[in-house]
C-alpha positions in Angstrom: 96.0 -41.6 184.5 93.2 -39.6 185.7 91.5 -40.3 189.2 88.1 -40.6 190.0 87.4 -36.9 191.2 89.7 -35.1 188.5 87.3 -38.0 185.7 84.0 -36.6 187.6 85.1 -33.2 185.8 85.0 -34.5 182.8 82.3 -35.9 180.2 82.5 -39.2 179.9 80.8 -42.0 182.2 81.6 -40.7 186.0 81.3 -37.3 184.3 77.5 -37.8 183.0 77.0 -40.0 186.2 78.0 -37.1 188.8 75.1 -34.7 186.6 72.7 -37.4 186.5 72.8 -37.4 190.9 73.2 -33.5 191.3 70.1 -33.4 188.9 68.1 -36.1 190.6 68.7 -33.9 193.9 67.8 -31.3 192.1 64.5 -33.1 191.9 64.1 -34.5 195.7 65.3 -31.7 197.1 66.3 -28.3 195.3 68.9 -27.5 198.4 70.0 -30.8 198.3 71.1 -30.0 194.9 73.3 -26.7 196.1 74.8 -29.7 198.4 75.8 -32.0 196.1 77.3 -29.1 194.0 79.5 -27.8 196.5 80.5 -31.1 198.3 81.9 -32.2 194.1 83.3 -29.3 193.6 85.2 -30.4 196.7 85.7 -33.4 196.0 86.8 -32.4 192.2 88.7 -29.6 193.6 87.1 -27.1 190.9 87.9 -23.3 192.2 84.8 -21.8 193.9 85.1 -19.2 191.4 84.4 -21.6 188.6 81.3 -21.4 190.4 80.8 -17.8 190.9 81.6 -18.2 194.6 84.3 -14.9 194.3 83.7 -12.4 197.0 82.3 -9.2 195.9 84.2 -6.0 196.7 81.6 -4.7 198.6 79.2 -7.3 200.7 76.8 -3.5 202.2 76.3 -2.8 198.1 75.7 -6.3 197.0 72.7 -6.7 199.2 71.6 -3.6 198.6 71.6 -4.1 195.0 70.1 -7.7 194.9 67.4 -6.7 197.2 66.2 -3.2 195.6 66.6 -5.2 192.2 64.5 -8.6 193.3 62.2 -6.0 195.3 61.5 -4.0 192.1 61.2 -6.8 189.2 59.0 -8.8 191.1 56.7 -6.2 191.4 57.3 -4.9 187.3 57.3 -8.8 186.4 53.5 -8.5 188.3 52.1 -5.5 187.3 53.4 -4.8 183.8 55.0 -8.5 182.2 51.7 -10.7 183.6 48.9 -9.0 183.2 50.4 -8.1 178.9 50.8 -12.0 178.9 47.4 -12.9 179.9 48.4 -14.6 183.5 46.0 -14.0 186.2 45.9 -11.0 188.8 46.1 -14.4 191.5 48.8 -17.0 191.9 46.6 -19.9 192.4 49.1 -22.7 192.6 50.2 -20.7 196.4 47.0 -19.4 196.7 46.9 -21.9 200.2 49.6 -19.2 201.4 47.5 -16.1 202.1 47.2 -15.5 205.3 48.8 -18.6 206.7 51.3 -17.6 209.3 51.5 -21.4 210.2 53.0 -21.8 206.6 55.1 -18.5 206.1 58.1 -19.8 208.0 58.6 -23.0 206.0 57.5 -20.9 202.2 60.4 -18.4 203.6 63.0 -21.1 203.9 62.9 -22.2 200.8 62.1 -19.7 198.7 65.8 -18.2 200.9 67.6 -21.3 200.9 66.2 -23.4 198.0 65.0 -20.8 195.4 68.1 -18.1 196.4 70.8 -20.6 197.1 69.3 -23.7 195.6 68.8 -23.2 192.2 71.4 -20.3 191.4 74.0 -22.8 192.8 72.6 -25.3 190.3 71.3 -23.4 187.6 73.5 -21.1 187.4 76.4 -22.1 188.8 77.0 -25.7 188.1 75.2 -25.6 184.6 77.4 -22.3 183.6 80.7 -24.6 184.7 79.9 -27.9 183.0 78.8 -26.3 179.6 81.3 -23.2 180.0 83.9 -26.6 179.7 81.8 -28.7 177.2 81.3 -25.4 174.7 84.1 -23.0 176.0 84.0 -19.1 176.9 82.9 -17.0 173.4 80.4 -15.0 173.4 78.0 -17.3 171.1 78.5 -20.1 173.1 78.1 -17.9 176.5 74.5 -16.6 174.7 73.3 -20.7 173.9 74.7 -21.5 177.5 72.1 -18.3 179.0 69.5 -19.5 176.5 69.7 -23.3 177.5 70.1 -22.7 181.5 66.9 -20.1 181.4 64.7 -22.9 179.1 65.7 -25.5 181.9 64.7 -23.1 184.9 61.4 -22.0 183.4 60.7 -25.8 182.6 61.5 -27.1 186.1 58.5 -24.9 187.1 55.5 -25.7 185.4 54.7 -29.0 187.7 54.1 -26.2 190.1 52.8 -23.6 188.5 51.9 -24.6 184.6 52.1 -22.1 181.7 52.7 -18.5 184.0 55.0 -20.4 186.4 56.9 -20.5 183.1 56.4 -17.9 182.0 57.5 -15.4 184.8 61.2 -18.2 185.4 61.7 -17.6 182.0 62.1 -14.2 182.3 63.0 -13.7 185.4 65.7 -16.5 184.8 67.5 -14.6 181.5 67.3 -11.9 183.9 69.4 -13.4 186.5 71.8 -15.9 184.0 72.6 -13.3 181.8 73.4 -11.1 184.7 76.0 -14.6 186.0 77.4 -14.2 182.7 78.3 -11.0 182.5 79.5 -10.8 186.1 80.4 -15.0 186.9 80.2 -13.8 190.4 76.6 -16.0 191.9 75.7 -13.3 195.3 74.1 -10.8 193.7 72.2 -13.2 191.3 71.5 -15.6 194.8 70.5 -12.2 196.8 68.0 -10.9 194.0 66.1 -14.1 193.6 65.5 -15.2 197.2 64.3 -11.0 197.4 63.0 -11.6 194.4 60.6 -15.0 195.7 60.1 -13.2 199.5 58.8 -10.2 197.3 56.3 -12.9 196.1 55.4 -14.6 199.1 54.6 -10.9 201.0 52.5 -10.5 198.6 50.2 -13.4 198.3 50.3 -13.5 202.6 48.8 -10.7 202.7 46.8 -11.1 199.9 48.3 -7.6 198.2 48.5 -9.5 194.3 45.5 -8.7 192.7 46.3 -5.0 193.9 49.4 -4.9 192.0 48.3 -6.3 189.4 46.2 -3.6 188.8 48.4 -1.0 189.0 48.6 -0.3 184.9 46.3 -2.8 184.3 42.6 -2.7 185.6 
């Protein structure tokens, strides 16, 4: 008879309860869901590799590529993609951060640990592992998993950022999910995501959003 830990890797009542607990953790505090995912992996003897935690061939290359890609992606989103989608040049949801030095450390922690590490561990590492077990690893299944996890990732941004946040999260999520699906390695998505969000925080803090948004469209 399977142990409780083994059943948590399945899709029966115990497995579904595991999903629910981790999902609730994501709703309460994003880093908590990542910790719950890691605790579940250890408890259920799920290999770290299955969650994408594979040592890169070169840490230096991974960090450099991730940071550069994250910065460039954010600048392209702000100056080209979002203006074409009719978004305001200024992100009103985070306008309070402009010049707010006291709030900066907490926000940087949120985007690096919460968004970069937390969201990637949950939306890419955990959900890809679960859906791959459920749907298989065929090309069609992988495309479906990319779209499902990206849609979920985008939707959870609605309460705090409304439609522009959903639009941006869907496009960025699609890029990162495709990258993860292609490599099944999570460190590059984590670094890219963190760099993307840190760049966004920098633009808001130094009040550069309107300038960047007007690089190509006035």
